[in-house]
ROMAR-325691 format. One record per residue (C-alpha): x, y, z; residue in one letter; residue number from 1. Coordinates in Angstrom, 2 decimals, padded with zeros to 5 digits, always signed. Example, Ala and Ser with C-alpha at 12.3 -4.5 7.8 and 13.67 -1.06 7.14 Angstrom:
<atoms>
X_Y_Z_rest_nr
+012.30_-004.50_+007.80_A_1 .
+013.67_-001.06_+007.14_S_2 .
</atoms>
This chain:
<atoms>
X_Y_Z_rest_nr
+060.29_+230.82_-044.54_M_1 .
+061.03_+227.23_-045.53_A_2 .
+059.21_+224.64_-043.51_S_3 .
+061.20_+221.98_-041.73_E_4 .
+061.30_+218.65_-043.56_P_5 .
+058.72_+216.22_-042.27_K_6 .
+060.21_+213.25_-040.43_H_7 .
+059.11_+209.99_-042.05_I_8 .
+059.28_+206.83_-039.98_M_9 .
+060.29_+203.64_-041.78_L_10 .
+058.91_+200.19_-041.16_C_11 .
+060.99_+198.38_-038.54_E_12 .
+060.90_+195.17_-040.59_R_13 .
+061.83_+196.15_-044.14_C_14 .
+063.34_+199.61_-043.45_R_15 .
+062.05_+200.79_-046.82_K_16 .
+058.33_+201.61_-046.69_A_17 .
+056.62_+204.20_-044.51_D_18 .
+055.02_+203.14_-041.26_V_19 .
+051.26_+202.74_-041.56_T_20 .
+050.39_+200.31_-038.76_V_21 .
+051.19_+200.64_-035.05_Y_22 .
+050.95_+197.50_-032.95_V_23 .
+051.12_+197.03_-029.19_T_24 .
+051.41_+193.45_-027.94_E_25 .
+050.48_+192.82_-024.33_V_26 .
+051.86_+189.62_-022.78_F_27 .
+050.43_+187.82_-019.80_W_28 .
+051.35_+187.66_-017.06_P_29 .
+053.15_+190.85_-016.18_G_30 .
+055.60_+191.35_-019.07_D_31 .
+056.09_+194.80_-020.53_E_32 .
+054.06_+195.53_-023.69_P_33 .
+055.98_+195.45_-026.98_E_34 .
+055.38_+198.17_-029.56_K_35 .
+055.97_+197.70_-033.27_H_36 .
+055.69_+199.90_-036.34_E_37 .
+055.08_+198.26_-039.70_F_38 .
+054.13_+199.06_-043.26_C_39 .
+051.01_+197.34_-044.62_D_40 .
+052.92_+194.46_-046.26_V_41 .
+055.17_+193.72_-043.31_C_42 .
+052.27_+193.94_-040.88_Y_43 .
+050.48_+191.15_-042.76_A_44 .
+053.61_+189.00_-042.63_E_45 .
+054.24_+189.71_-038.94_A_46 .
+050.63_+188.99_-038.07_E_47 .
+050.77_+185.65_-039.92_A_48 .
+053.91_+184.72_-037.99_E_49 .
+052.35_+185.79_-034.70_R_50 .
+049.27_+183.68_-035.42_S_51 .
+051.47_+180.70_-036.25_E_52 .
+053.38_+181.05_-032.97_R_53 .
+050.10_+181.32_-031.09_F_54 .
+048.74_+178.21_-032.80_R_55 .
+051.94_+176.27_-032.18_A_56 .
+051.81_+177.11_-028.48_S_57 .
+048.37_+175.47_-028.22_F_58 .
+048.87_+172.72_-030.80_Y_59 .
+052.37_+171.28_-030.29_P_60 .
+053.77_+168.63_-032.67_P_61 .
+052.19_+165.21_-032.21_T_62 .
+054.34_+163.04_-034.50_I_63 .
+056.24_+160.61_-032.27_P_64 .
+060.01_+160.32_-032.56_A_65 .
+060.73_+157.95_-035.46_I_66 .
+063.98_+156.60_-036.83_D_67 .
+063.62_+157.21_-040.62_P_68 .
+065.68_+154.11_-041.41_S_69 .
+063.15_+151.94_-039.54_R_70 .
+059.95_+153.87_-040.28_M_71 .
+057.11_+151.72_-041.61_T_72 .
+054.64_+152.73_-044.29_A_73 .
+051.82_+152.95_-041.76_L_74 .
+053.93_+155.23_-039.56_E_75 .
+054.70_+157.40_-042.57_Y_76 .
+051.04_+157.63_-043.56_L_77 .
+050.13_+158.53_-040.00_D_78 .
+052.80_+161.26_-039.91_A_79 .
+051.47_+162.75_-043.17_C_80 .
+047.92_+162.79_-041.87_E_81 .
+049.05_+164.48_-038.65_R_82 .
+050.99_+167.09_-040.65_A_83 .
+047.89_+167.99_-042.66_V_84 .
+045.77_+168.35_-039.54_R_85 .
+048.37_+170.09_-037.38_N_86 .
+050.76_+172.59_-038.94_R_87 .
+053.55_+172.23_-036.32_P_88 .
+053.82_+168.57_-037.34_D_89 .
+054.94_+169.64_-040.82_R_90 .
+058.35_+170.58_-039.42_I_91 .
+058.86_+167.06_-038.08_E_92 .
+057.60_+165.51_-041.32_L_93 .
+060.03_+167.66_-043.31_T_94 .
+062.84_+166.46_-041.05_R_95 .
+061.84_+162.84_-041.60_L_96 .
+061.76_+163.30_-045.39_M_97 .
+065.12_+165.09_-045.37_T_98 .
+066.73_+162.27_-043.40_E_99 .
+065.04_+159.65_-045.56_L_100 .
+066.42_+161.27_-048.72_A_101 .
+069.91_+160.48_-047.41_K_102 .
+069.05_+156.77_-047.15_Q_103 .
+068.04_+155.47_-050.62_P_104 .
+067.73_+151.87_-049.46_A_105 .
+065.34_+152.77_-046.63_A_106 .
+063.41_+155.08_-048.97_H_107 .
+063.04_+152.30_-051.56_Q_108 .
+061.82_+149.87_-048.91_R_109 .
+059.23_+152.42_-047.82_L_110 .
+058.12_+152.94_-051.44_V_111 .
+057.33_+149.25_-051.88_F_112 .
+055.56_+149.09_-048.51_E_113 .
+053.45_+152.16_-049.30_T_114 .
+052.24_+151.32_-052.82_L_115 .
+050.15_+148.24_-051.81_P_116 .
+048.59_+150.18_-048.92_I_117 .
+047.59_+153.02_-051.23_I_118 .
+046.10_+150.52_-053.67_W_119 .
+044.13_+148.65_-050.99_R_120 .
+042.67_+151.88_-049.64_R_121 .
+041.67_+153.04_-053.11_L_122 .
+040.27_+149.63_-054.03_A_123 .
+038.36_+149.44_-050.77_G_124 .
+036.95_+152.95_-051.25_E_125 .
+038.12_+153.95_-047.78_E_126 .
+037.34_+157.58_-047.03_G_127 .
+036.41_+160.46_-049.27_T_128 .
+037.60_+163.94_-050.10_G_129 .
+040.30_+165.00_-047.67_R_130 .
+041.43_+161.48_-046.75_S_131 .
+041.79_+160.57_-050.43_I_132 .
+043.72_+163.74_-051.12_Y_133 .
+046.07_+163.07_-048.19_I_134 .
+046.60_+159.51_-049.39_L_135 .
+047.48_+160.61_-052.93_L_136 .
+049.63_+163.47_-051.64_M_137 .
+051.58_+160.80_-049.78_V_138 .
+051.87_+158.87_-053.05_A_139 .
+053.36_+161.88_-054.76_G_140 .
+055.89_+162.58_-052.00_R_141 .
+057.15_+159.08_-051.33_I_142 .
+056.52_+156.91_-054.37_C_143 .
+059.28_+158.01_-056.73_A_144 .
+062.45_+156.02_-055.94_P_145 .
+065.59_+158.04_-055.31_L_146 .
+067.79_+155.79_-057.45_Q_147 .
+067.35_+153.53_-060.51_P_148 .
+065.68_+150.19_-059.79_L_149 .
+066.85_+146.77_-060.89_E_150 .
+064.66_+145.13_-063.62_P_151 .
+062.54_+143.00_-061.28_Q_152 .
+061.75_+145.74_-058.71_P_153 .
+061.16_+148.15_-061.58_S_154 .
+058.52_+145.85_-063.08_E_155 .
+056.84_+145.41_-059.70_E_156 .
+056.86_+149.15_-059.12_Y_157 .
+055.37_+149.86_-062.55_A_158 .
+052.59_+147.30_-062.01_A_159 .
+051.52_+148.91_-058.71_W_160 .
+051.77_+152.42_-060.14_A_161 .
+049.66_+151.53_-063.18_E_162 .
+046.92_+150.02_-061.02_K_163 .
+046.79_+153.15_-058.88_I_164 .
+046.78_+155.47_-061.92_I_165 .
+043.98_+153.55_-063.67_L_166 .
+041.83_+153.44_-060.53_R_167 .
+042.25_+157.18_-059.98_C_168 .
+041.52_+157.85_-063.66_Y_169 .
+038.32_+155.79_-063.58_E_170 .
+037.02_+157.57_-060.49_R_171 .
+037.93_+161.08_-061.61_S_172 .
+035.77_+161.24_-064.72_G_173 .
+032.10_+162.10_-065.36_P_174 .
+029.43_+159.55_-064.63_G_175 .
+031.01_+158.34_-061.40_T_176 .
+029.43_+158.58_-057.97_E_177 .
+032.40_+160.50_-056.60_A_178 .
+031.79_+163.98_-055.24_L_179 .
+033.48_+166.91_-057.05_P_180 .
+036.11_+167.29_-054.32_K_181 .
+036.86_+163.56_-054.57_D_182 .
+037.20_+163.81_-058.37_C_183 .
+039.77_+166.55_-057.86_Y_184 .
+041.74_+164.31_-055.48_A_185 .
+041.66_+161.43_-057.96_Y_186 .
+042.81_+163.68_-060.83_R_187 .
+045.64_+164.84_-058.59_F_188 .
+046.52_+161.18_-058.03_G_189 .
+046.68_+160.53_-061.78_V_190 .
+049.14_+163.39_-062.23_L_191 .
+051.47_+162.61_-059.30_V_192 .
+051.62_+158.89_-060.01_M_193 .
+052.21_+159.39_-063.75_L_194 .
+055.08_+161.72_-062.81_A_195 .
+056.47_+159.14_-060.37_A_196 .
+056.18_+156.29_-062.89_L_197 .
+057.85_+158.44_-065.55_H_198 .
+061.00_+158.60_-063.40_K_199 .
+061.16_+154.80_-063.28_V_200 .
+059.94_+153.76_-066.75_D_201 .
+059.46_+156.61_-069.28_P_202 .
+058.45_+154.27_-072.14_K_203 .
+055.75_+152.54_-070.12_R_204 .
+054.51_+155.90_-068.90_T_205 .
+054.29_+157.23_-072.46_A_206 .
+052.30_+154.16_-073.58_A_207 .
+049.93_+154.43_-070.60_L_208 .
+049.54_+158.14_-071.20_F_209 .
+048.57_+157.59_-074.84_E_210 .
+045.97_+154.99_-073.80_A_211 .
+044.45_+157.40_-071.27_L_212 .
+044.45_+160.22_-073.79_K_213 .
+042.59_+158.20_-076.43_W_214 .
+040.12_+156.98_-073.82_N_215 .
+039.44_+160.58_-072.85_C_216 .
+039.01_+161.65_-076.49_L_217 .
+036.60_+158.80_-077.25_E_218 .
+034.37_+159.74_-074.32_R_219 .
+034.66_+163.46_-075.00_G_220 .
+037.12_+165.82_-073.28_P_221 .
+036.45_+166.40_-069.58_D_222 .
+038.40_+167.80_-066.64_L_223 .
+040.79_+164.87_-066.82_R_224 .
+042.04_+166.29_-070.09_W_225 .
+043.69_+169.15_-068.19_E_226 .
+045.72_+166.63_-066.18_I_227 .
+046.74_+164.75_-069.31_L_228 .
+047.75_+168.01_-070.99_A_229 .
+050.05_+168.81_-068.06_K_230 .
+051.58_+165.35_-068.26_M_231 .
+052.09_+165.69_-072.01_E_232 .
+054.14_+168.83_-071.42_K_233 .
+056.22_+166.99_-068.82_L_234 .
+056.93_+164.09_-071.18_I_235 .
+057.84_+166.51_-073.98_A_236 .
+060.20_+168.40_-071.68_A_237 .
+061.95_+165.16_-070.65_K_238 .
+062.54_+164.26_-074.32_K_239 .
+064.39_+167.51_-075.03_Q_240 .
+068.22_+167.36_-074.90_P_241 .
+069.73_+168.94_-071.81_A_242 .
+071.59_+171.56_-073.91_N_243 .
+068.60_+172.58_-076.00_S_244 .
</atoms>
């Protein structure tokens, strides 16, 4: 006698894999429990989302309402730092950046306000590790203009960018007093600012890159060489014709 086919329950999320995890969520106060049936992969995703909702309920966004067209560099830096510390703030920061991308003039103003602040903080050795990384992450996100610059602003931009790149390069190599995590942040700064400068002045970037590369070779290859190798690939890719 043929046995009846076994009923296989499918994951409620993907509707493809078999159910392997049964979840009952109990809500306070007084709501009915919710039951869910997931496969292993979907359970991990659902649990991550549940944790994020739980965190957001206790840690709401803290970035104040800001008009992107009037946002100052200090307000932008503060928003970035809040977004790193508090995940719900990342949504507001993304909104600010999206709106700012629609306003090239405001974005350019913010670029030229932010570069001197980044330089002063690096020159003054303010903070270590995480604060340096946040600062240079900000540099990477904001410091590439959205449109071509006129000759005079372009020269000013390149001068600030070069100073920041050279300072990060000096502090990211062996023989410095920087901690390993700080060296990583400085190497990250070299890469993001070289990429930003390349968008404004490719020839100047190529010359600076060659100088850094020879400096690294003379001292002996170190971890900075990995950053320069990545930048070399970027420069090579930009030189290739679009139809190649």
